NUMARVEX-218203 format. One line per field, with one value per residue (C-alpha): residue number from 1; x, y, z. Coordinates in steps of 0.2 Angstrom, whole numbers, plus 5000, padded with zeros to 4 digits. Layout:
REM NUMARVEX-218203
num	c(NUM,...);
u	c(X,...);
v	c(Y,...);
w	c(Z,...);
This chain:
REM NUMARVEX-218203
num	c(1,2,3,4,5,6,7,8,9,10,11,12,13,14,15,16,17,18,19,20,21,22,23,24,25,26,27,28,29,30,31,32,33,34,35,36,37,38,39,40,41,42,43,44,45,46,47,48,49,50,51,52,53,54,55,56,57,58,59,60,61,62,63,64,65,66,67,68,69,70,71,72,73,74,75,76,77,78,79,80,81,82,83,84,85,86,87,88,89,90,91,92,93,94,95,96,97,98,99,100,101,102,103,104,105,106,107,108,109,110,111,112,113,114,115,116,117,118,119,120,121,122,123,124,125,126,127,128,129,130,131,132,133,134,135,136,137,138,139,140,141,142,143,144,145,146,147,148,149,150,151,152,153,154,155,156,157,158,159,160,161,162,163,164,165,166,167,168,169,170,171,172,173,174,175,176,177,178,179,180,181,182,183,184,185,186,187,188,189,190,191,192,193,194,195,196,197,198,199,200,201,202,203,204,205,206,207,208,209,210,211,212,213,214,215,216,217,218,219,220,221,222,223,224,225,226,227,228,229,230,231,232,233,234,235,236,237,238,239,240,241,242,243,244);
u	c(5000,5007,5003,5006,5009,5008,5011,4996,4996,4986,4995,5012,5006,4990,4989,4980,4979,4972,4961,4960,4954,4960,4966,4948,4946,4963,4958,4941,4949,4961,4946,4935,4948,4951,4933,4935,4920,4921,4914,4928,4944,4961,4970,4987,4985,4977,4990,5004,4996,4991,5009,5016,5003,5008,5026,5023,5013,5026,5014,5027,5025,5006,4998,4981,4989,5002,4988,4978,4993,4996,4978,4979,4995,4987,4972,4983,4992,4976,4970,4986,4984,4975,4957,4951,4942,4926,4925,4907,4912,4926,4923,4931,4944,4940,4922,4925,4936,4921,4909,4919,4922,4903,4899,4912,4906,4888,4894,4904,4889,4879,4892,4893,4875,4875,4889,4879,4864,4874,4881,4863,4857,4871,4868,4849,4849,4864,4869,4863,4847,4831,4814,4803,4792,4774,4761,4752,4735,4720,4713,4699,4682,4672,4653,4639,4624,4613,4625,4625,4606,4605,4618,4607,4592,4600,4605,4588,4580,4592,4587,4575,4558,4546,4531,4516,4499,4485,4469,4453,4438,4423,4406,4397,4379,4372,4354,4355,4362,4349,4335,4342,4344,4325,4319,4329,4321,4304,4305,4317,4318,4337,4351,4370,4380,4389,4372,4366,4381,4376,4388,4405,4404,4416,4425,4412,4398,4405,4408,4390,4382,4392,4386,4368,4368,4375,4363,4348,4354,4356,4338,4332,4326,4337,4345,4363,4370,4386,4387,4406,4421,4425,4409,4396,4386,4368,4355,4337,4321,4318,4303,4291,4299,4316,4310,4302);
v	c(5000,5017,5035,5051,5067,5085,5101,5113,5132,5127,5111,5104,5087,5081,5062,5052,5033,5020,5012,5023,5041,5046,5040,5035,5025,5016,5013,5006,4995,4987,4984,4976,4966,4957,4957,4967,4973,4992,4996,4986,4991,4983,5000,4992,4980,4992,5006,4995,4990,5008,5014,4999,5003,5022,5017,5004,5017,5031,5042,5047,5066,5066,5076,5068,5051,5056,5065,5049,5039,5051,5049,5030,5031,5044,5032,5018,5027,5032,5014,5009,5022,5015,5019,5029,5020,5029,5026,5031,5047,5037,5038,5026,5035,5025,5032,5047,5037,5024,5038,5045,5028,5024,5041,5039,5022,5028,5042,5030,5018,5033,5038,5021,5020,5037,5031,5015,5026,5037,5022,5015,5032,5034,5016,5019,5038,5042,5060,5069,5059,5069,5061,5064,5079,5076,5077,5093,5095,5093,5109,5117,5114,5129,5129,5142,5142,5133,5119,5118,5117,5104,5093,5095,5090,5075,5069,5072,5062,5048,5046,5032,5037,5029,5020,5030,5021,5033,5030,5034,5035,5025,5029,5014,5011,5002,5007,5000,4984,4982,4985,4972,4959,4962,4961,4944,4937,4942,4928,4917,4909,4908,4916,4915,4930,4928,4928,4943,4953,4951,4950,4958,4966,4980,4981,4995,4983,4969,4980,4988,4971,4965,4980,4978,4959,4963,4977,4966,4952,4963,4969,4951,4953,4940,4924,4919,4901,4893,4874,4873,4883,4895,4888,4899,4911,4908,4922,4918,4927,4928,4919,4928,4921,4926,4943,4944);
w	c(5000,4996,5002,4993,5002,4994,5003,5004,5010,5026,5031,5028,5021,5013,5014,5001,5004,4992,5006,5021,5021,5039,5056,5061,5045,5049,5067,5062,5049,5063,5075,5061,5054,5071,5075,5091,5101,5097,5115,5123,5113,5120,5119,5121,5107,5095,5099,5094,5078,5074,5076,5066,5052,5051,5051,5037,5027,5029,5039,5052,5047,5045,5059,5059,5061,5074,5084,5084,5090,5104,5109,5109,5120,5132,5134,5137,5151,5159,5159,5168,5182,5197,5199,5215,5229,5225,5206,5205,5195,5185,5166,5154,5144,5129,5129,5118,5106,5104,5101,5087,5079,5080,5072,5059,5055,5052,5041,5031,5028,5023,5010,5004,5001,4992,4981,4976,4972,4961,4952,4950,4943,4931,4924,4922,4918,4907,4905,4890,4889,4884,4884,4869,4871,4876,4862,4860,4867,4855,4848,4858,4853,4847,4850,4852,4862,4849,4849,4868,4868,4855,4865,4881,4871,4864,4881,4888,4874,4876,4895,4898,4903,4916,4909,4914,4912,4908,4918,4910,4921,4916,4923,4931,4927,4942,4939,4921,4927,4941,4928,4916,4930,4935,4918,4916,4932,4927,4913,4921,4938,4938,4928,4928,4932,4915,4906,4915,4908,4890,4875,4875,4893,4898,4914,4919,4915,4926,4940,4938,4937,4953,4963,4957,4962,4979,4982,4977,4988,5002,5001,4999,4981,4973,4980,4976,4975,4969,4968,4969,4973,4959,4950,4941,4951,4949,4953,4957,4961,4979,4987,4998,5013,5007,5004,5021);
């Protein structure tokens, strides 16, 4: 692995590595490579490996890496010092380093995801692509008031209409039916209801005759008989006893 250093106006060296973009990246690589719990870092072991890595990479003059090495050594010394008897207020010196490593790992994952999304977009939407222009809208329809009224009338005419039955009142002739029935019974003792109606009776004639028969039967002037259910209705002259 090689590292290139170039002087800048603000810093003496700018380090560019092929795999690591900073001291946190190198430190995180060492931790993940050995499958070490990031919340329980063995500082002595990691510090020695970190110093060996920057020496092998030729980073002895890179300020960021030297600062991280100094921080690791300081944490190592703090862990070697004896703890106070009352350690309720004691804080692990590795806590700040662990927090920085976790934040850096999250940022690196987000950057990796954004890079993958950028590659996917570049594969599916190449630069310079212009979609076909949309079709022009149809020309507006010009119409006047007469055309609008005609269109409304066509719609109304096409609508289904309810079937309306026209009821024509027909006057009943109960008196005529009574007179006809009495005339028939003067010459005949019995007459069927159908015979009393005559030829081609209308609905009004049937109703008029039925009312006349019921009224004469009520006053006792005629007798009604039916030999079987739904059989013909026979109308007879009432006897003196029936009339009484």
